[in-house]
PDB file of N, CA, C and O in Angstrom:
ATOM      1  N   MET A   1      89.024 199.198 160.263  1.00  0.00           N
ATOM      2  CA  MET A   1      89.266 198.864 158.876  1.00  0.00           C
ATOM      3  C   MET A   1      89.820 197.531 158.682  1.00  0.00           C
ATOM      4  O   MET A   1      89.517 196.904 157.666  1.00  0.00           O
ATOM      5  N   LEU A   2      90.674 196.992 159.636  1.00  0.00           N
ATOM      6  CA  LEU A   2      91.200 195.687 159.519  1.00  0.00           C
ATOM      7  C   LEU A   2      90.118 194.558 159.620  1.00  0.00           C
ATOM      8  O   LEU A   2      90.200 193.529 158.949  1.00  0.00           O
ATOM      9  N   LYS A   3      89.155 194.799 160.452  1.00  0.00           N
ATOM     10  CA  LYS A   3      88.039 193.957 160.536  1.00  0.00           C
ATOM     11  C   LYS A   3      87.274 193.840 159.282  1.00  0.00           C
ATOM     12  O   LYS A   3      86.882 192.736 158.904  1.00  0.00           O
ATOM     13  N   PHE A   4      87.025 194.984 158.575  1.00  0.00           N
ATOM     14  CA  PHE A   4      86.330 195.036 157.340  1.00  0.00           C
ATOM     15  C   PHE A   4      87.105 194.237 156.284  1.00  0.00           C
ATOM     16  O   PHE A   4      86.535 193.410 155.572  1.00  0.00           O
ATOM     17  N   CYS A   5      88.391 194.497 156.201  1.00  0.00           N
ATOM     18  CA  CYS A   5      89.272 193.837 155.179  1.00  0.00           C
ATOM     19  C   CYS A   5      89.240 192.305 155.435  1.00  0.00           C
ATOM     20  O   CYS A   5      89.241 191.549 154.464  1.00  0.00           O
ATOM     21  N   LYS A   6      89.213 191.839 156.643  1.00  0.00           N
ATOM     22  CA  LYS A   6      89.207 190.359 156.882  1.00  0.00           C
ATOM     23  C   LYS A   6      87.809 189.859 156.438  1.00  0.00           C
ATOM     24  O   LYS A   6      87.688 188.777 155.862  1.00  0.00           O
ATOM     25  N   SER A   7      86.839 190.601 156.693  1.00  0.00           N
ATOM     26  CA  SER A   7      85.414 190.237 156.260  1.00  0.00           C
ATOM     27  C   SER A   7      85.345 190.031 154.726  1.00  0.00           C
ATOM     28  O   SER A   7      84.797 189.047 154.231  1.00  0.00           O
ATOM     29  N   VAL A   8      85.926 191.006 154.007  1.00  0.00           N
ATOM     30  CA  VAL A   8      85.887 191.044 152.570  1.00  0.00           C
ATOM     31  C   VAL A   8      86.693 189.827 152.055  1.00  0.00           C
ATOM     32  O   VAL A   8      86.267 189.149 151.120  1.00  0.00           O
ATOM     33  N   LEU A   9      87.837 189.564 152.664  1.00  0.00           N
ATOM     34  CA  LEU A   9      88.709 188.511 152.190  1.00  0.00           C
ATOM     35  C   LEU A   9      88.006 187.156 152.422  1.00  0.00           C
ATOM     36  O   LEU A   9      88.091 186.256 151.587  1.00  0.00           O
ATOM     37  N   GLU A  10      87.357 187.035 153.495  1.00  0.00           N
ATOM     38  CA  GLU A  10      86.565 185.701 153.793  1.00  0.00           C
ATOM     39  C   GLU A  10      85.483 185.551 152.766  1.00  0.00           C
ATOM     40  O   GLU A  10      85.225 184.420 152.355  1.00  0.00           O
ATOM     41  N   LYS A  11      84.813 186.615 152.305  1.00  0.00           N
ATOM     42  CA  LYS A  11      83.736 186.446 151.368  1.00  0.00           C
ATOM     43  C   LYS A  11      84.222 186.175 149.881  1.00  0.00           C
ATOM     44  O   LYS A  11      83.489 185.593 149.081  1.00  0.00           O
ATOM     45  N   VAL A  12      85.454 186.609 149.559  1.00  0.00           N
ATOM     46  CA  VAL A  12      85.965 186.343 148.129  1.00  0.00           C
ATOM     47  C   VAL A  12      86.950 185.202 148.075  1.00  0.00           C
ATOM     48  O   VAL A  12      87.519 184.925 147.019  1.00  0.00           O
ATOM     49  N   SER A  13      87.161 184.540 149.182  1.00  0.00           N
ATOM     50  CA  SER A  13      88.143 183.471 149.187  1.00  0.00           C
ATOM     51  C   SER A  13      87.920 182.285 148.225  1.00  0.00           C
ATOM     52  O   SER A  13      88.781 181.420 148.061  1.00  0.00           O
ATOM     53  N   PHE A  14      86.768 182.282 147.619  1.00  0.00           N
ATOM     54  CA  PHE A  14      86.490 181.177 146.729  1.00  0.00           C
ATOM     55  C   PHE A  14      87.153 181.424 145.294  1.00  0.00           C
ATOM     56  O   PHE A  14      87.253 180.508 144.478  1.00  0.00           O
ATOM     57  N   ASP A  15      87.582 182.672 145.051  1.00  0.00           N
ATOM     58  CA  ASP A  15      88.166 183.037 143.762  1.00  0.00           C
ATOM     59  C   ASP A  15      89.516 183.572 143.923  1.00  0.00           C
ATOM     60  O   ASP A  15      89.678 184.652 144.491  1.00  0.00           O
ATOM     61  N   PRO A  16      90.550 182.857 143.440  1.00  0.00           N
ATOM     62  CA  PRO A  16      91.974 183.289 143.643  1.00  0.00           C
ATOM     63  C   PRO A  16      92.244 184.746 143.083  1.00  0.00           C
ATOM     64  O   PRO A  16      92.929 185.551 143.713  1.00  0.00           O
ATOM     65  N   GLN A  17      91.729 185.001 141.999  1.00  0.00           N
ATOM     66  CA  GLN A  17      91.979 186.320 141.386  1.00  0.00           C
ATOM     67  C   GLN A  17      91.343 187.513 142.173  1.00  0.00           C
ATOM     68  O   GLN A  17      91.955 188.560 142.382  1.00  0.00           O
ATOM     69  N   LEU A  18      90.096 187.276 142.581  1.00  0.00           N
ATOM     70  CA  LEU A  18      89.427 188.247 143.386  1.00  0.00           C
ATOM     71  C   LEU A  18      90.032 188.338 144.753  1.00  0.00           C
ATOM     72  O   LEU A  18      90.028 189.434 145.313  1.00  0.00           O
ATOM     73  N   PHE A  19      90.562 187.272 145.355  1.00  0.00           N
ATOM     74  CA  PHE A  19      91.227 187.319 146.604  1.00  0.00           C
ATOM     75  C   PHE A  19      92.469 188.144 146.522  1.00  0.00           C
ATOM     76  O   PHE A  19      92.720 188.966 147.403  1.00  0.00           O
ATOM     77  N   ARG A  20      93.254 187.958 145.499  1.00  0.00           N
ATOM     78  CA  ARG A  20      94.444 188.812 145.318  1.00  0.00           C
ATOM     79  C   ARG A  20      94.174 190.248 145.164  1.00  0.00           C
ATOM     80  O   ARG A  20      94.861 191.106 145.718  1.00  0.00           O
ATOM     81  N   LYS A  21      93.105 190.520 144.358  1.00  0.00           N
ATOM     82  CA  LYS A  21      92.727 191.906 144.211  1.00  0.00           C
ATOM     83  C   LYS A  21      92.309 192.578 145.448  1.00  0.00           C
ATOM     84  O   LYS A  21      92.697 193.721 145.691  1.00  0.00           O
ATOM     85  N   GLU A  22      91.539 191.927 146.242  1.00  0.00           N
ATOM     86  CA  GLU A  22      91.050 192.500 147.466  1.00  0.00           C
ATOM     87  C   GLU A  22      92.242 192.550 148.559  1.00  0.00           C
ATOM     88  O   GLU A  22      92.245 193.413 149.437  1.00  0.00           O
ATOM     89  N   LEU A  23      93.167 191.653 148.457  1.00  0.00           N
ATOM     90  CA  LEU A  23      94.289 191.764 149.402  1.00  0.00           C
ATOM     91  C   LEU A  23      95.156 192.830 148.998  1.00  0.00           C
ATOM     92  O   LEU A  23      95.737 193.471 149.873  1.00  0.00           O
ATOM     93  N   MET A  24      95.329 193.119 147.714  1.00  0.00           N
ATOM     94  CA  MET A  24      96.115 194.220 147.308  1.00  0.00           C
ATOM     95  C   MET A  24      95.453 195.555 147.737  1.00  0.00           C
ATOM     96  O   MET A  24      96.089 196.503 148.198  1.00  0.00           O
ATOM     97  N   LYS A  25      94.151 195.536 147.545  1.00  0.00           N
ATOM     98  CA  LYS A  25      93.351 196.718 148.035  1.00  0.00           C
ATOM     99  C   LYS A  25      93.524 196.975 149.565  1.00  0.00           C
ATOM    100  O   LYS A  25      93.636 198.112 150.022  1.00  0.00           O
ATOM    101  N   ALA A  26      93.539 195.896 150.290  1.00  0.00           N
ATOM    102  CA  ALA A  26      93.649 196.032 151.793  1.00  0.00           C
ATOM    103  C   ALA A  26      95.029 196.651 152.140  1.00  0.00           C
ATOM    104  O   ALA A  26      95.140 197.466 153.055  1.00  0.00           O
ATOM    105  N   THR A  27      96.028 196.262 151.420  1.00  0.00           N
ATOM    106  CA  THR A  27      97.404 196.763 151.726  1.00  0.00           C
ATOM    107  C   THR A  27      97.443 198.246 151.514  1.00  0.00           C
ATOM    108  O   THR A  27      98.273 198.894 152.150  1.00  0.00           O
ATOM    109  N   ARG A  28      96.649 198.833 150.704  1.00  0.00           N
ATOM    110  CA  ARG A  28      96.719 200.279 150.513  1.00  0.00           C
ATOM    111  C   ARG A  28      95.895 201.064 151.586  1.00  0.00           C
ATOM    112  O   ARG A  28      96.054 202.274 151.753  1.00  0.00           O
ATOM    113  N   TRP A  29      95.025 200.329 152.288  1.00  0.00           N
ATOM    114  CA  TRP A  29      94.228 201.001 153.265  1.00  0.00           C
ATOM    115  C   TRP A  29      94.735 200.892 154.632  1.00  0.00           C
ATOM    116  O   TRP A  29      94.418 201.753 155.453  1.00  0.00           O
ATOM    117  N   LEU A  30      95.484 199.928 154.950  1.00  0.00           N
ATOM    118  CA  LEU A  30      95.901 199.679 156.350  1.00  0.00           C
ATOM    119  C   LEU A  30      97.290 200.264 156.643  1.00  0.00           C
ATOM    120  O   LEU A  30      98.095 200.489 155.740  1.00  0.00           O
ATOM    121  N   ASN A  31      97.550 200.511 157.990  1.00  0.00           N
ATOM    122  CA  ASN A  31      98.930 201.019 158.367  1.00  0.00           C
ATOM    123  C   ASN A  31      99.735 199.775 158.649  1.00  0.00           C
ATOM    124  O   ASN A  31      99.218 198.658 158.662  1.00  0.00           O
ATOM    125  N   LYS A  32     100.996 199.992 158.872  1.00  0.00           N
ATOM    126  CA  LYS A  32     101.995 198.891 159.081  1.00  0.00           C
ATOM    127  C   LYS A  32     101.619 197.848 160.134  1.00  0.00           C
ATOM    128  O   LYS A  32     101.737 196.642 159.918  1.00  0.00           O
ATOM    129  N   LYS A  33     101.161 198.361 161.284  1.00  0.00           N
ATOM    130  CA  LYS A  33     100.815 197.448 162.372  1.00  0.00           C
ATOM    131  C   LYS A  33      99.585 196.582 161.904  1.00  0.00           C
ATOM    132  O   LYS A  33      99.562 195.379 162.165  1.00  0.00           O
ATOM    133  N   GLU A  34      98.651 197.139 161.273  1.00  0.00           N
ATOM    134  CA  GLU A  34      97.489 196.356 160.811  1.00  0.00           C
ATOM    135  C   GLU A  34      97.870 195.411 159.697  1.00  0.00           C
ATOM    136  O   GLU A  34      97.321 194.315 159.585  1.00  0.00           O
ATOM    137  N   LEU A  35      98.790 195.826 158.892  1.00  0.00           N
ATOM    138  CA  LEU A  35      99.272 194.903 157.750  1.00  0.00           C
ATOM    139  C   LEU A  35      99.951 193.700 158.343  1.00  0.00           C
ATOM    140  O   LEU A  35      99.710 192.592 157.863  1.00  0.00           O
ATOM    141  N   SER A  36     100.757 193.833 159.320  1.00  0.00           N
ATOM    142  CA  SER A  36     101.455 192.585 159.934  1.00  0.00           C
ATOM    143  C   SER A  36     100.396 191.717 160.477  1.00  0.00           C
ATOM    144  O   SER A  36     100.482 190.501 160.305  1.00  0.00           O
ATOM    145  N   LYS A  37      99.322 192.274 161.170  1.00  0.00           N
ATOM    146  CA  LYS A  37      98.265 191.464 161.731  1.00  0.00           C
ATOM    147  C   LYS A  37      97.510 190.761 160.582  1.00  0.00           C
ATOM    148  O   LYS A  37      97.159 189.585 160.679  1.00  0.00           O
ATOM    149  N   LEU A  38      97.279 191.493 159.527  1.00  0.00           N
ATOM    150  CA  LEU A  38      96.573 190.894 158.377  1.00  0.00           C
ATOM    151  C   LEU A  38      97.300 189.724 157.711  1.00  0.00           C
ATOM    152  O   LEU A  38      96.734 188.692 157.349  1.00  0.00           O
ATOM    153  N   LYS A  39      98.639 189.985 157.580  1.00  0.00           N
ATOM    154  CA  LYS A  39      99.473 188.912 157.012  1.00  0.00           C
ATOM    155  C   LYS A  39      99.396 187.613 157.816  1.00  0.00           C
ATOM    156  O   LYS A  39      99.201 186.521 157.282  1.00  0.00           O
ATOM    157  N   VAL A  40      99.556 187.788 159.093  1.00  0.00           N
ATOM    158  CA  VAL A  40      99.560 186.570 160.011  1.00  0.00           C
ATOM    159  C   VAL A  40      98.212 185.924 159.903  1.00  0.00           C
ATOM    160  O   VAL A  40      98.156 184.707 159.728  1.00  0.00           O
ATOM    161  N   TRP A  41      97.123 186.643 159.995  1.00  0.00           N
ATOM    162  CA  TRP A  41      95.842 186.125 159.961  1.00  0.00           C
ATOM    163  C   TRP A  41      95.532 185.405 158.600  1.00  0.00           C
ATOM    164  O   TRP A  41      94.979 184.306 158.570  1.00  0.00           O
ATOM    165  N   ALA A  42      95.909 186.066 157.515  1.00  0.00           N
ATOM    166  CA  ALA A  42      95.635 185.463 156.178  1.00  0.00           C
ATOM    167  C   ALA A  42      96.407 184.171 156.021  1.00  0.00           C
ATOM    168  O   ALA A  42      95.864 183.178 155.537  1.00  0.00           O
ATOM    169  N   LEU A  43      97.636 184.171 156.414  1.00  0.00           N
ATOM    170  CA  LEU A  43      98.428 182.876 156.296  1.00  0.00           C
ATOM    171  C   LEU A  43      97.876 181.764 157.151  1.00  0.00           C
ATOM    172  O   LEU A  43      97.993 180.587 156.808  1.00  0.00           O
ATOM    173  N   GLY A  44      97.274 182.133 158.262  1.00  0.00           N
ATOM    174  CA  GLY A  44      96.640 181.194 159.131  1.00  0.00           C
ATOM    175  C   GLY A  44      95.325 180.609 158.504  1.00  0.00           C
ATOM    176  O   GLY A  44      95.068 179.406 158.476  1.00  0.00           O
ATOM    177  N   CYS A  45      94.553 181.566 158.023  1.00  0.00           N
ATOM    178  CA  CYS A  45      93.143 181.166 157.549  1.00  0.00           C
ATOM    179  C   CYS A  45      93.143 180.676 156.087  1.00  0.00           C
ATOM    180  O   CYS A  45      92.282 179.893 155.688  1.00  0.00           O
ATOM    181  N   PHE A  46      94.095 181.137 155.320  1.00  0.00           N
ATOM    182  CA  PHE A  46      94.112 180.754 153.834  1.00  0.00           C
ATOM    183  C   PHE A  46      95.393 180.236 153.453  1.00  0.00           C
ATOM    184  O   PHE A  46      96.039 180.802 152.571  1.00  0.00           O
ATOM    185  N   SER A  47      95.843 179.160 154.064  1.00  0.00           N
ATOM    186  CA  SER A  47      97.126 178.563 153.721  1.00  0.00           C
ATOM    187  C   SER A  47      97.242 178.127 152.272  1.00  0.00           C
ATOM    188  O   SER A  47      98.338 178.074 151.715  1.00  0.00           O
ATOM    189  N   HIS A  48      96.052 177.801 151.637  1.00  0.00           N
ATOM    190  CA  HIS A  48      96.093 177.389 150.280  1.00  0.00           C
ATOM    191  C   HIS A  48      96.446 178.568 149.291  1.00  0.00           C
ATOM    192  O   HIS A  48      96.690 178.363 148.102  1.00  0.00           O
ATOM    193  N   TYR A  49      96.453 179.814 149.871  1.00  0.00           N
ATOM    194  CA  TYR A  49      96.821 180.972 149.068  1.00  0.00           C
ATOM    195  C   TYR A  49      98.210 181.502 149.575  1.00  0.00           C
ATOM    196  O   TYR A  49      98.522 182.677 149.387  1.00  0.00           O
ATOM    197  N   LYS A  50      99.008 180.651 150.197  1.00  0.00           N
ATOM    198  CA  LYS A  50     100.198 181.151 150.797  1.00  0.00           C
ATOM    199  C   LYS A  50     101.075 181.887 149.791  1.00  0.00           C
ATOM    200  O   LYS A  50     101.539 182.989 150.085  1.00  0.00           O
ATOM    201  N   GLN A  51     101.322 181.304 148.595  1.00  0.00           N
ATOM    202  CA  GLN A  51     102.103 181.970 147.585  1.00  0.00           C
ATOM    203  C   GLN A  51     101.548 183.270 147.221  1.00  0.00           C
ATOM    204  O   GLN A  51     102.325 184.219 147.119  1.00  0.00           O
ATOM    205  N   THR A  52     100.280 183.433 147.009  1.00  0.00           N
ATOM    206  CA  THR A  52      99.630 184.685 146.668  1.00  0.00           C
ATOM    207  C   THR A  52      99.848 185.680 147.749  1.00  0.00           C
ATOM    208  O   THR A  52     100.230 186.817 147.471  1.00  0.00           O
ATOM    209  N   ILE A  53      99.622 185.301 148.977  1.00  0.00           N
ATOM    210  CA  ILE A  53      99.753 186.261 150.149  1.00  0.00           C
ATOM    211  C   ILE A  53     101.285 186.695 150.228  1.00  0.00           C
ATOM    212  O   ILE A  53     101.579 187.878 150.398  1.00  0.00           O
ATOM    213  N   GLN A  54     102.178 185.772 150.108  1.00  0.00           N
ATOM    214  CA  GLN A  54     103.613 186.182 150.128  1.00  0.00           C
ATOM    215  C   GLN A  54     103.947 187.134 149.057  1.00  0.00           C
ATOM    216  O   GLN A  54     104.673 188.104 149.277  1.00  0.00           O
ATOM    217  N   GLU A  55     103.426 186.876 147.877  1.00  0.00           N
ATOM    218  CA  GLU A  55     103.725 187.792 146.768  1.00  0.00           C
ATOM    219  C   GLU A  55     103.308 189.227 146.938  1.00  0.00           C
ATOM    220  O   GLU A  55     104.025 190.195 146.685  1.00  0.00           O
ATOM    221  N   VAL A  56     101.986 189.268 147.424  1.00  0.00           N
ATOM    222  CA  VAL A  56     101.379 190.538 147.673  1.00  0.00           C
ATOM    223  C   VAL A  56     102.178 191.325 148.741  1.00  0.00           C
ATOM    224  O   VAL A  56     102.481 192.500 148.534  1.00  0.00           O
ATOM    225  N   PHE A  57     102.510 190.701 149.850  1.00  0.00           N
ATOM    226  CA  PHE A  57     103.225 191.397 150.891  1.00  0.00           C
ATOM    227  C   PHE A  57     104.691 191.662 150.551  1.00  0.00           C
ATOM    228  O   PHE A  57     105.279 192.627 151.039  1.00  0.00           O
ATOM    229  N   ASP A  58     105.268 190.822 149.732  1.00  0.00           N
ATOM    230  CA  ASP A  58     106.665 191.065 149.326  1.00  0.00           C
ATOM    231  C   ASP A  58     106.720 192.214 148.354  1.00  0.00           C
ATOM    232  O   ASP A  58     107.771 192.848 148.267  1.00  0.00           O
ATOM    233  N   SER A  59     105.724 192.523 147.648  1.00  0.00           N
ATOM    234  CA  SER A  59     105.684 193.644 146.673  1.00  0.00           C
ATOM    235  C   SER A  59     105.609 194.932 147.420  1.00  0.00           C
ATOM    236  O   SER A  59     105.891 195.979 146.837  1.00  0.00           O
ATOM    237  N   LEU A  60     105.244 194.924 148.689  1.00  0.00           N
ATOM    238  CA  LEU A  60     105.247 196.168 149.480  1.00  0.00           C
ATOM    239  C   LEU A  60     106.607 196.611 149.885  1.00  0.00           C
ATOM    240  O   LEU A  60     106.808 197.799 150.137  1.00  0.00           O
ATOM    241  N   SER A  61     107.526 195.746 149.961  1.00  0.00           N
ATOM    242  CA  SER A  61     108.864 196.126 150.416  1.00  0.00           C
ATOM    243  C   SER A  61     109.701 196.918 149.429  1.00  0.00           C
ATOM    244  O   SER A  61     110.839 197.278 149.733  1.00  0.00           O
TER     245      SER A  61
END
């Protein structure tokens, strides 16, 4: 499932709102271990969405 979520995020990365929506969806599908891997990957690949990524993962706590 993590691989699928990464694939979707790569495909929608052109649109900030769609990226946020799909990232939120991914957080509901993945377990805690996969979530931490997704966060590290997303911050590394999509640094221009750093604030969005932080907001989505901070809302989980």
